[in-house]
MARLO-694810 format. One record per residue (C-alpha): residue in three letters; chain; x, z, y. Coordinates in steps of 0.02 Angstrom, whole numbers, m for minus. Each point is the difference from the previous one (the first is absolute). Example, Ala and Ser with C-alpha at 12.3 -4.5 7.8 and 13.67 -1.06 7.14 Angstrom:
residues 2
SITE ALA A 615 390 m225
SITE SER A 69 m33 172
//
This chain:
residues 617
SITE MET A m7901 1584 m1200
SITE ALA A m65 106 144
SITE VAL A 27 m61 178
SITE ALA A m5 89 168
SITE TYR A m5 m78 174
SITE VAL A 65 72 163
SITE GLU A m66 m54 171
SITE HIS A 114 13 151
SITE PRO A m85 58 160
SITE PHE A 121 m65 131
SITE HIS A m63 m142 110
SITE HIS A 162 m100 m13
SITE LEU A m8 8 m190
SITE TYR A m182 m42 m23
SITE HIS A m8 m68 m176
SITE PRO A m95 7 m162
SITE PRO A 28 139 m126
SITE PHE A 159 m17 m103
SITE ARG A 23 52 m179
SITE LEU A 121 108 m96
SITE GLY A m16 m26 m186
SITE ILE A 41 121 m140
SITE SER A m56 m2 m181
SITE SER A m105 124 m97
SITE LEU A m69 94 151
SITE THR A m173 18 69
SITE THR A m32 m42 182
SITE ALA A m22 181 52
SITE THR A 157 56 m91
SITE PHE A 102 m140 78
SITE VAL A m60 40 176
SITE THR A 59 179 m25
SITE LEU A 166 m60 m70
SITE SER A 22 m121 146
SITE ARG A m20 143 123
SITE GLN A 129 100 m92
SITE ARG A 123 m145 m4
SITE LEU A m23 m34 185
SITE SER A 19 181 51
SITE ARG A 159 78 65
SITE LYS A 133 38 m129
SITE ASP A 132 123 57
SITE GLY A m53 m33 179
SITE ALA A 21 m190 m11
SITE PHE A m100 m157 m41
SITE HIS A 81 m118 m126
SITE LEU A m62 m181 m15
SITE SER A 93 m14 m164
SITE ASN A m117 130 m75
SITE VAL A m149 m102 52
SITE VAL A 74 m160 m70
SITE SER A 42 81 m165
SITE ALA A m176 69 m15
SITE CYS A m78 m172 23
SITE GLY A m23 m141 m121
SITE SER A 63 m173 38
SITE PRO A m95 m77 146
SITE SER A 28 m176 m59
SITE VAL A m175 m21 m73
SITE PRO A m128 44 136
SITE ILE A m176 40 m55
SITE LEU A m169 0 82
SITE ASP A m43 124 137
SITE ASP A m103 154 m40
SITE SER A m22 94 163
SITE ALA A m106 131 m88
SITE ASN A 161 75 m68
SITE ALA A 89 4 169
SITE ILE A 81 158 65
SITE PRO A m83 58 163
SITE ALA A 86 m44 162
SITE ALA A 25 183 46
SITE GLU A 104 26 m157
SITE VAL A 109 m149 46
SITE ARG A 31 72 174
SITE HIS A 54 162 m81
SITE LEU A 119 m89 m118
SITE HIS A 82 m98 142
SITE ALA A 14 156 105
SITE GLU A 95 82 m142
SITE ALA A 112 m154 m15
SITE GLY A 106 48 149
SITE GLY A m96 m67 151
SITE SER A 42 m136 124
SITE GLY A 172 69 38
SITE ALA A 64 m35 m175
SITE ARG A m76 m174 2
SITE GLN A 79 m40 168
SITE ASN A 166 67 m61
SITE PHE A 2 m117 m152
SITE GLY A m61 m148 101
SITE GLN A 139 23 128
SITE ARG A 134 16 m135
SITE LEU A m70 m155 m86
SITE GLN A 6 m104 159
SITE ASP A 178 56 39
SITE PHE A 53 m44 m177
SITE LEU A m81 m172 m5
SITE ARG A 76 m49 167
SITE GLN A 167 m3 m90
SITE GLU A m66 m146 m107
SITE PRO A 40 82 m166
SITE ASN A 7 m95 m164
SITE GLU A m127 13 m139
SITE GLU A 86 138 m99
SITE SER A 29 113 150
SITE VAL A m183 m14 55
SITE LEU A m55 48 m175
SITE ASP A 119 148 m5
SITE PHE A m58 56 173
SITE TYR A m182 m6 m49
SITE ARG A 28 93 m163
SITE GLU A 99 136 87
SITE ALA A m132 14 136
SITE LYS A m132 32 m132
SITE LYS A 97 154 m57
SITE ASP A m7 75 174
SITE PRO A m127 145 10
SITE ASN A m59 m66 169
SITE PHE A m20 m182 m58
SITE PHE A m168 m80 31
SITE LEU A m42 m184 m1
SITE ASP A m118 m50 141
SITE PHE A m65 m167 55
SITE LEU A 124 m22 144
SITE SER A 149 22 m116
SITE THR A m79 m116 m128
SITE ASN A m31 m132 132
SITE PHE A 179 6 59
SITE LEU A 71 3 m176
SITE ILE A m107 m145 m65
SITE SER A 44 m106 151
SITE PHE A 185 28 m28
SITE LEU A m4 m30 m187
SITE THR A m99 m162 11
SITE LYS A 110 m66 140
SITE SER A 157 37 m101
SITE GLU A m86 m59 m162
SITE GLN A 35 161 m94
SITE TRP A m136 m30 m129
SITE ARG A 56 134 m125
SITE ASN A m16 135 132
SITE ILE A m176 m58 44
SITE SER A m48 16 m184
SITE GLU A 64 179 m2
SITE ILE A m88 63 155
SITE ALA A m163 m96 m31
SITE PRO A m75 135 m116
SITE ASP A 44 138 124
SITE ILE A m96 m93 137
SITE GLY A m159 8 m103
SITE ILE A 25 181 m54
SITE CYS A 32 65 176
SITE LEU A m124 m118 81
SITE ALA A 139 m48 120
SITE PHE A m58 m178 28
SITE PRO A 96 m116 116
SITE GLY A m92 m92 137
SITE SER A m110 m143 m57
SITE SER A 115 m129 81
SITE THR A 155 74 m83
SITE GLY A m85 14 m169
SITE SER A m67 m177 6
SITE LYS A 167 m70 52
SITE ALA A 90 96 m137
SITE VAL A m116 m63 m136
SITE ARG A 14 m178 65
SITE LEU A 190 5 3
SITE CYS A 4 69 m177
SITE ILE A m104 m146 m62
SITE SER A 90 m133 99
SITE SER A 163 68 m73
SITE ARG A m82 m4 m172
SITE LYS A 14 188 m25
SITE PHE A m171 8 m79
SITE ARG A 21 169 m87
SITE VAL A 55 80 163
SITE ALA A m153 m73 85
SITE ASP A m113 69 m139
SITE ALA A 76 174 16
SITE LEU A m24 m3 187
SITE LEU A m180 m61 m14
SITE ASP A m40 139 m125
SITE SER A 41 129 134
SITE LEU A m71 m95 149
SITE ALA A m164 m26 m95
SITE LYS A m41 184 32
SITE ASN A m17 m32 187
SITE ARG A m166 m89 12
SITE ARG A 16 m24 185
SITE THR A 141 m126 m19
SITE ALA A m1 m43 m186
SITE ALA A m102 m159 21
SITE ARG A 121 m66 130
SITE GLU A 151 37 m109
SITE PHE A m79 m78 m154
SITE ALA A m44 m153 106
SITE SER A 183 m13 50
SITE ALA A 51 2 m183
SITE MET A m131 m130 m46
SITE LYS A 60 m113 140
SITE GLY A 178 16 m63
SITE TYR A m52 m49 m176
SITE ASN A m98 m150 65
SITE GLU A 152 m60 98
SITE LEU A 100 6 m162
SITE HIS A m141 m95 m88
SITE MET A m23 149 m117
SITE TYR A m188 m13 8
SITE GLY A m29 92 m163
SITE SER A 91 152 74
SITE THR A m113 m7 153
SITE VAL A m155 4 m110
SITE SER A 70 144 m104
SITE LEU A 41 96 159
SITE TYR A m178 m23 61
SITE ASP A m68 68 m164
SITE ARG A 120 146 11
SITE MET A m54 34 179
SITE VAL A m183 5 m51
SITE SER A 41 117 m145
SITE PHE A 79 121 125
SITE GLY A m165 10 92
SITE ILE A 73 m85 154
SITE GLU A m125 m109 90
SITE PRO A 78 m171 36
SITE ASP A m10 m65 176
SITE PHE A m42 m180 39
SITE LEU A 183 m47 8
SITE CYS A 21 58 m180
SITE TYR A m153 m99 m50
SITE ARG A 69 m157 80
SITE LEU A 169 19 m85
SITE VAL A m75 28 m172
SITE LEU A m117 m149 22
SITE GLU A 149 m109 45
SITE ALA A 88 62 m157
SITE LEU A m153 m32 m107
SITE GLU A m11 m176 72
SITE LYS A 178 m36 m57
SITE SER A m32 85 m167
SITE ASP A m157 m104 m30
SITE GLU A m106 154 m36
SITE THR A m163 m61 72
SITE ASP A m115 128 m83
SITE LYS A 100 148 59
SITE ALA A 12 m76 174
SITE ALA A m190 m13 1
SITE ARG A m17 184 m45
SITE VAL A 121 51 136
SITE PHE A m91 m108 126
SITE GLU A m167 79 m45
SITE GLU A 77 170 34
SITE ILE A 65 m61 167
SITE ARG A m168 m75 45
SITE SER A m86 167 m32
SITE ARG A 112 80 132
SITE GLY A m57 m113 142
SITE LEU A 133 m133 3
SITE GLY A m67 m90 153
SITE SER A 58 136 120
SITE SER A 180 0 m65
SITE SER A 146 m80 89
SITE GLU A 57 m62 m171
SITE ALA A m168 m81 m37
SITE LYS A 55 m180 28
SITE SER A 157 19 m105
SITE ILE A m98 83 m141
SITE TYR A m131 m137 0
SITE LEU A 139 m130 m2
SITE ALA A 90 79 m148
SITE PHE A m160 9 m102
SITE CYS A m49 m177 52
SITE ARG A 167 m66 m62
SITE THR A m27 92 m164
SITE LEU A m169 m84 m23
SITE VAL A 73 m170 42
SITE GLN A 143 24 m120
SITE SER A m122 35 m141
SITE GLY A m97 m160 39
SITE ARG A m144 82 93
SITE ALA A 12 m84 169
SITE THR A m190 3 21
SITE GLN A 1 190 m10
SITE GLY A 141 m3 127
SITE VAL A m114 m93 121
SITE GLU A m135 130 m29
SITE LEU A 127 135 37
SITE VAL A 40 m83 165
SITE ARG A m185 m1 45
SITE GLU A m10 186 m41
SITE MET A 152 31 108
SITE GLU A m80 m93 146
SITE SER A m159 103 m17
SITE SER A 108 157 15
SITE GLY A 69 m61 165
SITE VAL A 170 m58 m64
SITE GLU A 44 m178 50
SITE PRO A 97 m105 m128
SITE ASP A 160 m81 61
SITE HIS A 97 m153 m55
SITE ARG A 68 86 m156
SITE PHE A m172 10 m81
SITE TYR A m33 m185 27
SITE ALA A 173 m48 m62
SITE CYS A m35 101 m157
SITE LEU A m177 m63 m36
SITE ILE A 3 m185 46
SITE PRO A 133 m59 m125
SITE SER A m83 104 m135
SITE LEU A m168 m82 30
SITE VAL A 85 m169 m11
SITE ALA A 82 50 m164
SITE GLU A m168 58 m68
SITE GLY A m79 m169 40
SITE ARG A m100 54 154
SITE PRO A 62 m118 135
SITE LYS A m157 9 107
SITE GLU A 8 190 9
SITE ALA A 186 m11 39
SITE GLU A m31 m122 143
SITE ALA A m142 108 67
SITE LEU A 116 150 0
SITE LEU A 133 m102 89
SITE SER A m125 m53 132
SITE GLU A m48 182 23
SITE SER A 181 52 23
SITE LEU A 28 m138 128
SITE ALA A m158 48 95
SITE LYS A 55 183 6
SITE ARG A 174 m49 56
SITE HIS A 75 77 m157
SITE PRO A 68 m155 m86
SITE PRO A 112 28 m152
SITE LYS A 182 0 50
SITE ASP A 51 m55 m174
SITE GLN A 12 m190 2
SITE THR A m34 0 m187
SITE VAL A m185 27 38
SITE PHE A m12 m164 98
SITE LEU A 113 m89 m123
SITE ARG A m113 42 m147
SITE LEU A m160 m51 88
SITE VAL A 76 m163 62
SITE SER A 73 m40 m171
SITE LEU A m168 37 m80
SITE ARG A m88 m123 114
SITE VAL A 132 m135 m25
SITE ASP A m9 20 m189
SITE SER A m189 m13 5
SITE ASP A 16 m170 89
SITE SER A m52 72 169
SITE PRO A 153 m20 113
SITE GLU A m118 m14 150
SITE LYS A m62 177 m36
SITE ALA A 180 58 m7
SITE MET A 24 m72 174
SITE GLU A m152 98 60
SITE ILE A 77 163 m64
SITE VAL A 162 m38 92
SITE ALA A m94 m42 161
SITE ALA A m101 162 m9
SITE ALA A 158 101 m25
SITE LYS A 85 m84 149
SITE ASN A m152 29 112
SITE SER A 13 186 m43
SITE GLY A 181 5 53
SITE VAL A 80 m9 m172
SITE MET A 159 m105 m4
SITE LEU A 10 m67 m176
SITE THR A 166 m33 m84
SITE ASP A 68 m168 m51
SITE CYS A m39 42 m181
SITE VAL A m188 m4 37
SITE LEU A 12 m156 110
SITE SER A 99 m94 m131
SITE VAL A m135 37 m130
SITE VAL A m130 m77 117
SITE VAL A 101 m158 35
SITE GLY A 54 m16 m182
SITE GLY A m180 25 m58
SITE HIS A m61 m141 112
SITE ALA A 139 m112 m65
SITE ARG A m43 37 m180
SITE ARG A m188 m9 17
SITE ARG A m27 m124 142
SITE GLY A 161 m100 12
SITE PRO A 145 m13 123
SITE ARG A m104 m54 150
SITE ALA A m111 154 m17
SITE ALA A 156 108 m15
SITE LEU A 68 m71 163
SITE GLU A m168 31 86
SITE ALA A m1 179 m64
SITE PHE A 175 24 70
SITE ASP A m58 m62 170
SITE GLN A m152 114 m6
SITE LEU A 109 152 m36
SITE THR A 115 m37 146
SITE SER A m151 m29 114
SITE LEU A m58 178 m43
SITE GLY A 164 66 68
SITE LEU A 75 42 m169
SITE ARG A 186 m27 m23
SITE PRO A 45 m93 m160
SITE GLY A 158 49 m90
SITE GLN A 127 m99 m96
SITE VAL A m106 m27 m157
SITE THR A m153 m59 96
SITE TYR A 104 m117 108
SITE SER A 80 m72 m157
SITE MET A m171 m33 m76
SITE ALA A m54 m91 157
SITE VAL A 159 m106 m3
SITE GLY A m34 m39 m183
SITE ALA A m177 m55 42
SITE CYS A 71 m116 133
SITE ALA A 118 m74 m128
SITE ARG A m142 m36 m121
SITE LEU A m95 m85 141
SITE GLY A 154 m96 60
SITE LEU A m7 82 173
SITE THR A 187 2 37
SITE ALA A m18 32 187
SITE ARG A m114 150 m28
SITE ALA A 119 68 m132
SITE GLU A 144 m13 123
SITE SER A m99 90 136
SITE LEU A m48 140 m121
SITE LEU A 182 19 m49
SITE VAL A 46 18 184
SITE GLU A m136 134 19
SITE MET A 71 91 m151
SITE GLN A 172 2 76
SITE ALA A m68 63 166
SITE SER A m95 139 m90
SITE GLY A 158 61 m85
SITE TYR A m23 m85 m168
SITE GLY A 143 m123 15
SITE ARG A 68 36 m174
SITE CYS A m141 m64 m109
SITE VAL A 86 m110 m128
SITE PHE A m165 m62 m71
SITE ALA A m60 m71 167
SITE TYR A 165 m88 31
SITE ALA A m5 m78 m173
SITE ILE A m177 m65 30
SITE VAL A 47 m83 165
SITE ILE A 156 m78 m78
SITE ARG A m107 m74 m139
SITE LEU A m118 m70 132
SITE TYR A 148 m85 84
SITE GLY A 52 m69 m169
SITE ARG A m170 m80 m28
SITE GLU A 14 m86 168
SITE GLY A 180 m54 m30
SITE ARG A 67 111 140
SITE SER A 159 54 m88
SITE GLY A 88 36 166
SITE ASP A m136 121 54
SITE ALA A 8 83 m171
SITE LEU A 187 31 19
SITE ARG A m28 63 178
SITE MET A m127 126 m66
SITE LEU A 133 65 m120
SITE GLY A 112 32 150
SITE VAL A m142 92 89
SITE MET A m21 112 m152
SITE LYS A 183 46 m2
SITE ALA A m1 33 188
SITE LYS A m147 120 m23
SITE GLY A 97 96 m132
SITE CYS A m111 m63 m140
SITE ARG A 98 m35 m158
SITE PRO A m61 m158 m88
SITE ASN A m54 26 m180
SITE VAL A m30 m120 m143
SITE TRP A m170 m53 70
SITE VAL A 80 m63 160
SITE TYR A 140 m91 m89
SITE ASN A m124 m78 m122
SITE ALA A m101 m65 147
SITE LEU A 155 m74 80
SITE LEU A 61 m76 m164
SITE ASP A m171 m80 m20
SITE VAL A 9 m70 177
SITE TYR A 170 m81 m25
SITE GLY A m42 m48 m179
SITE ARG A m149 m101 62
SITE ASP A 114 m86 127
SITE GLY A 134 m32 m131
SITE ASN A 128 90 110
SITE VAL A 109 59 m144
SITE ARG A 145 55 110
SITE GLN A m108 122 98
SITE ALA A m84 59 m160
SITE GLU A 172 38 m73
SITE ARG A 47 98 157
SITE LEU A m156 105 m16
SITE TRP A 36 27 m184
SITE ASN A 177 60 38
SITE GLU A m67 112 139
SITE MET A m120 79 m123
SITE ARG A 143 40 m116
SITE ALA A 105 68 143
SITE ARG A m142 115 55
SITE LYS A m27 53 m181
SITE VAL A m178 m67 m2
SITE ARG A m39 m36 m181
SITE PRO A m85 m171 m23
SITE ASP A m159 m6 m101
SITE ARG A m87 m142 m94
SITE ALA A m70 m75 159
SITE SER A 175 m5 75
SITE TYR A 68 m97 m149
SITE THR A m151 m117 1
SITE SER A 26 m42 185
SITE LEU A 186 m32 m21
SITE ILE A m24 m107 m156
SITE GLY A m136 m96 92
SITE ALA A 118 m32 146
SITE TYR A 132 m73 m117
SITE ALA A m133 m102 m91
SITE ARG A m55 m83 163
SITE VAL A 176 m67 27
SITE LYS A 14 m44 m186
SITE ASP A 144 121 m30
SITE TYR A m53 33 m180
SITE GLU A 165 79 m50
SITE ALA A m26 135 130
SITE CYS A m180 24 m61
SITE VAL A 59 31 m178
SITE ARG A 138 116 61
SITE VAL A m120 107 104
SITE TYR A m124 7 m144
SITE SER A 136 58 m119
SITE GLU A 42 138 123
SITE PHE A m184 47 9
SITE LYS A m14 5 m189
SITE GLY A 160 101 m16
SITE SER A m68 132 121
SITE GLY A m148 29 m116
SITE GLY A m128 m92 104
SITE ARG A m165 m56 m76
SITE LEU A m80 m170 27
SITE ASP A m164 m32 85
SITE ARG A m98 m162 12
SITE THR A 73 m50 169
SITE LEU A 182 16 m53
SITE ALA A m39 m82 m167
SITE ALA A m75 m150 91
SITE VAL A 154 m19 109
SITE MET A 121 9 m147
SITE VAL A m100 m121 m110
SITE GLY A 4 m124 143
SITE VAL A 187 26 24
SITE LEU A 42 m20 m185
SITE SER A m118 m148 m23
SITE LYS A 64 m97 150
SITE SER A 181 31 m48
SITE THR A m36 m54 m181
SITE ARG A 70 162 m68
SITE VAL A m104 m7 m157
SITE ASP A 98 129 m100
SITE GLN A m9 125 142
SITE LEU A m184 m41 22
SITE ILE A m35 41 m183
SITE ARG A 93 167 16
SITE PHE A m92 34 162
SITE LEU A m168 m28 m87
SITE GLY A 52 138 m119
SITE ASP A 24 115 150
SITE VAL A m171 m52 65
SITE LYS A m82 45 m164
SITE ASP A 96 164 m16
SITE HIS A m55 55 174
SITE GLY A m181 m41 m37
SITE VAL A m17 m129 139
SITE GLY A m134 m132 m25
SITE LEU A 28 m180 54
SITE ASP A m123 m81 117
SITE ALA A m42 m187 m7
SITE ARG A 140 m54 115
SITE LEU A 134 94 m98
SITE TYR A m72 m62 m164
SITE ARG A 9 m182 56
SITE SER A 175 17 71
SITE THR A 66 75 m162
SITE LEU A m92 m125 m109
SITE TYR A 66 m151 93
SITE ALA A 178 68 m2
SITE LEU A m4 21 m190
SITE LYS A m80 m172 m27
SITE ASP A 125 m89 111
SITE ALA A 143 83 m96
SITE GLY A m75 m57 m167
SITE LEU A 2 175 m70
SITE GLN A m149 m14 m117
SITE ALA A 38 161 m97
SITE GLN A 14 101 160
SITE LEU A m158 m84 67
SITE LYS A m95 50 m157
SITE ARG A 64 180 12
SITE PHE A m48 4 184
SITE LEU A m178 m56 m38
SITE GLN A m15 130 m138
SITE SER A 65 139 113
SITE PHE A m102 m36 157
SITE GLY A m150 m95 m71
SITE THR A m83 m154 71
SITE LYS A m122 81 122
SITE ALA A 87 m70 153
SITE LYS A m44 m185 m3
SITE LEU A 105 m128 87
SITE GLY A m142 m49 113
SITE ASP A m32 177 63
SITE ALA A 41 44 178
//
């Protein structure tokens, strides 16, 4: 297939050579034929003749400027085409027609009729106006029809119009229309890179990263030199496509063009750095940052947020902490709280909660306000590794640094107070929580209520329930369990029954702890009938025994001499896989002996063994 290229001399249409393809012709023959086709025919120039003489422009090929027609010949051809008067005449008619906001079919008919006019000539002003109208009205089929004529006549729209048209085609998922338009726009090297960049950006926004990479390869095959924006977009696509090797080749090409002086340098470095990190090469990412600094480009918080967690994941905590210290010293701390969270969690897991506190203090001194998620890891780590007193001290240290704990951190501090028996401090922390806007923390209320229960302050526990409701905090099963335990310890069955009925009214489903507390309350007042009734309800709801509930029920059945029920209950114990401790073993054994049930006693010993001796504690 022989190919010829024509160069347009006009300054407003400065562009690369375009091609007209025809089979079975030599270059010289085709140039002669092109001149004949473009010459006057019966005193008129017909675009339809040119289009019919050309092959399909849908598959652009590489430039070969050696075969280009001289500029003087092109001037002669355009002079024969009717001059500026004919072009202005068509452009004016086109504008008048489009102001009527015609539909898709009428625009197509108008354009086809205009092409039959002897004085018709498509210039860049008409193309610009036509493309703007068609994209705005989303007449994609019409764009597909005129796209080949744009390339043949070299009537390119302005770079802004062309870029916007391509972008709208892609965002509307008219990918074939975008391809046809890019085939023609690719002939204008002055703006082609910008229009291809617009298309690549559109594909990236649709997460069609493979299409972006294919478009880049197509652009290179056209002989169009990508600008740095194109390089950045293709690197971002390669990062998402996990094509590290190809990204490395593209970056080497960028580096050879003097990347350091580009306005896109930082974004390009960042895209390639993320690609390296994604492939598990965080160390090479650090080296890339050093290279960038030597080129005069300063890394920002995004680089540190990318590299630090990756170094942690690769088992390089010291390097990660050194990089964090560098970012804090340069006043470019990572804005992603995940960076601090990972480092703090790493130190807590390695039994160094004090080091985690140092990281938090360094971040605060650099002006970073850490989230409650990070602070809760610090307090929780001290509680797990050093105990509740250390957790409370860590909480106080965080507040002394000026950091504001959130709901989770406050709850952990209240829990530490509960474990230490510091009721007054727990109450003061709860007041601080409410003043800080965290007055709906169910967990904290439940902890304080349990503290009141241990001290026999049932009135204060009930008052706290009223405070919860006043704050708009809906009590859940934890709160009701705490209250049931409080009144169960006091043997206040009436109040326990009120709480139980309130749970049902609020549609709070009781759990095993709820049943255990209520049964325990009835057991303290020796209402064994109620104990058996509540247990039957628990069993009917599909509940499973644990050792605490089993102990309560063995005591109830033994003390009430309900031997038959005790034997059936032991079957439930065995079915649920609950082991008997020494106290339960003795209680059951004595109950069977006192009843004179030797056969059941023998079966009991065979089922549970004789490990729990009567003299054991």
